[in-house]
C-alpha positions as CSV (number, residue, x, y, z in Angstrom):
1,X,174.5,118.1,155.4
2,X,174.7,121.8,156.0
3,X,170.9,122.2,155.6
4,X,170.5,125.3,157.7
5,X,173.2,127.2,155.7
6,X,172.0,129.6,152.9
7,X,172.8,127.1,150.1
8,X,171.8,124.0,152.1
9,X,168.4,125.5,153.0
10,X,167.6,126.2,149.4
11,X,168.6,122.6,148.4
12,X,166.6,121.1,151.3
13,X,163.5,123.2,150.4
14,X,163.8,122.1,146.7
15,X,163.9,118.4,147.7
16,X,160.9,118.8,150.0
17,X,159.0,120.7,147.3
18,X,159.6,117.8,144.9
19,X,158.4,115.2,147.4
20,X,161.9,113.7,148.0
21,X,162.3,111.9,151.3
22,X,165.2,114.1,152.6
23,X,167.1,114.2,155.8
24,X,168.9,117.2,157.3
25,X,172.1,117.2,159.4
26,X,172.3,120.3,161.4
27,X,174.1,121.6,164.5
28,X,171.2,123.4,166.1
29,X,167.5,122.5,166.5
30,X,166.4,126.1,167.1
31,X,168.0,127.2,163.8
32,X,166.5,124.2,162.0
33,X,163.0,125.2,163.2
34,X,163.6,128.8,161.9
35,X,165.2,127.9,158.6
36,X,163.7,124.5,157.7
37,X,160.2,124.9,159.3
38,X,160.3,121.6,161.2
39,X,158.2,121.3,164.4
40,X,159.9,118.7,166.5
41,X,163.2,119.0,164.6
42,X,164.3,115.6,165.5
43,X,164.9,112.2,163.8
44,X,161.2,111.6,163.5
45,X,161.2,114.5,161.0
46,X,164.5,113.5,159.4
47,X,166.4,116.1,161.3
48,X,169.7,114.9,162.8
49,X,171.5,117.2,165.2
50,X,175.3,117.0,165.9
51,X,178.7,118.0,164.8
52,X,180.4,116.7,161.6
53,X,183.4,115.6,163.7
54,X,181.3,113.2,165.8
55,X,181.5,110.1,163.7
56,X,178.8,108.2,165.6
57,X,176.2,110.9,165.0
58,X,177.2,111.2,161.3
59,X,177.0,107.4,160.9
60,X,173.5,107.3,162.4
61,X,172.3,110.2,160.1
62,X,173.3,108.4,156.9
63,X,171.9,105.0,157.7
64,X,169.6,103.9,154.9
65,X,170.3,106.8,152.6
66,X,170.9,106.5,148.9
67,X,172.6,109.8,148.1
68,X,174.5,112.5,150.0
69,X,174.6,116.2,149.3
70,X,177.4,118.0,151.1
71,X,176.9,121.7,151.4
72,X,178.8,122.2,154.6
73,X,181.5,124.8,154.9
74,X,183.5,126.7,157.5
75,X,182.4,130.3,157.6
76,X,184.8,133.1,158.7
77,X,183.5,135.8,160.9
78,X,184.6,139.2,159.6
79,X,184.0,142.8,160.7
80,X,181.3,144.7,158.6
81,X,182.5,146.1,155.3
82,X,185.1,144.8,153.0
83,X,186.9,142.1,154.9
84,X,190.5,142.6,155.9
85,X,191.6,138.9,156.0
86,X,193.7,139.5,159.1
87,X,190.6,140.8,161.0
88,X,188.6,137.6,160.3
89,X,188.4,134.5,162.5
90,X,186.7,131.2,162.7
91,X,185.0,129.9,165.9
92,X,186.9,127.3,167.9
93,X,186.3,123.9,166.4
94,X,184.8,125.4,163.2
95,X,188.0,126.1,161.2
96,X,188.2,124.8,157.6
97,X,190.3,121.9,158.8
98,X,187.5,120.9,161.2
99,X,184.5,121.4,159.0
100,X,185.7,121.0,155.4
101,X,188.4,118.4,155.8
102,X,187.7,116.3,158.9
103,X,184.0,116.8,158.6
104,X,184.0,116.0,154.9
105,X,186.0,112.8,155.5
106,X,183.6,111.8,158.3
107,X,180.6,112.2,156.0
108,X,182.2,110.3,153.1
109,X,183.3,107.4,155.4
110,X,179.9,107.1,157.0
111,X,178.1,107.2,153.6
112,X,180.5,104.6,152.1
113,X,179.6,102.2,154.9
114,X,175.9,102.9,154.9
115,X,175.0,103.4,151.2
116,X,176.5,100.5,149.3
117,X,177.7,102.8,146.5
118,X,175.2,105.7,146.4
119,X,176.2,109.1,144.8
120,X,177.7,112.0,146.6
121,X,177.4,115.6,145.5
122,X,180.0,117.9,147.1
123,X,179.5,121.7,146.9
124,X,183.1,123.0,147.2
125,X,184.5,126.3,146.0
126,X,186.3,127.8,143.1
127,X,189.9,128.9,143.7
128,X,191.1,125.7,145.3
129,X,193.9,125.3,142.8
130,X,195.1,128.9,143.5
131,X,197.5,128.6,146.5
132,X,197.4,131.2,149.1
133,X,194.4,133.0,147.6
134,X,192.3,135.6,149.3
135,X,189.9,133.0,150.8
136,X,192.8,131.1,152.3
137,X,193.9,134.3,154.1
138,X,190.5,134.8,155.8
139,X,191.2,134.1,159.4
140,X,194.4,132.3,158.3
141,X,192.1,129.3,157.9
142,X,193.3,128.1,154.4
143,X,189.8,127.2,153.4
144,X,190.6,126.6,149.8
145,X,193.5,124.3,150.7
146,X,191.2,122.2,153.0
147,X,188.4,122.1,150.4
148,X,190.9,120.9,147.8
149,X,192.0,118.1,150.2
150,X,188.3,117.3,150.8
151,X,187.8,117.0,147.1
152,X,190.9,114.7,146.7
153,X,189.7,112.5,149.6
154,X,186.3,112.1,147.9
155,X,187.9,111.4,144.4
156,X,190.0,108.7,145.9
157,X,187.1,107.1,147.8
158,X,185.9,104.9,144.9
159,X,182.3,106.3,145.4
160,X,180.4,107.9,142.5
161,X,180.6,111.6,143.0
162,X,180.0,115.0,141.5
163,X,181.9,118.1,142.7
164,X,180.4,121.5,142.1
165,X,182.8,124.5,142.5
166,X,180.8,127.7,142.5
167,X,182.4,131.1,142.6
168,X,181.1,134.0,144.7
169,X,177.6,133.0,145.9
170,X,174.9,135.6,145.9
171,X,171.4,135.5,147.5
172,X,169.6,136.4,144.3
173,X,166.8,134.7,142.3
174,X,167.6,131.6,140.2
175,X,167.7,131.6,136.4
176,X,168.2,135.3,135.9
177,X,171.8,135.1,134.6
178,X,173.7,133.1,132.1
179,X,175.6,130.2,133.7
180,X,179.2,129.9,132.7
181,X,181.3,126.8,133.2
182,X,185.0,126.8,133.6
183,X,187.8,124.4,134.4
184,X,191.0,124.7,136.5
185,X,189.8,127.9,138.2
186,X,189.7,129.8,135.0
187,X,187.0,132.4,135.7
188,X,185.8,134.4,132.7
189,X,183.4,136.7,134.7
190,X,184.0,139.9,136.5
191,X,182.9,139.8,139.2
192,X,182.9,136.0,139.4
193,X,179.5,135.4,141.0
194,X,176.5,133.0,140.8
195,X,173.2,132.8,142.5
196,X,173.0,130.2,145.3
197,X,169.7,129.1,143.8
198,X,171.5,128.2,140.5
199,X,174.0,126.0,142.2
């Protein structure tokens, strides 16, 4: 899910390149055509269109799947330049509570019913254990808080899972920097960044 986002598109492309039978869950067929290169951009090509909060559509998209990669995220809209958190906002229905929490739960529930124990990989974010951090202040959306709750819901689901918590994502080539692993939001890098392609 989240296949037309910057990280999701990289993951989708990698799976296609490796010959993996992959599906994409997207909100917009026009964007799917631009980003994913599909022609019909419908279920015949493994492209499912809908909103994460529409449980019936999510249920249909995961039928017959064996693994789920969740790279969805609410995205704040901020004025150009260094973002002043008070000037940012989220579109109606696309707040972190909608996308990251309720949307995450909808995906996990659907996959649990459809997969019979397949593996889930969730791309979350660093900083979720740091209350009231800068990301939470963006648009007053509390994205880290809702991502942490999404993680907790997944961890309590009983399904096999992996949670990846990258720091500042950059659109740079893969494998050009040393990868550093931390725990409990202890970041040893300044600035704390990673290439999306390395995630």
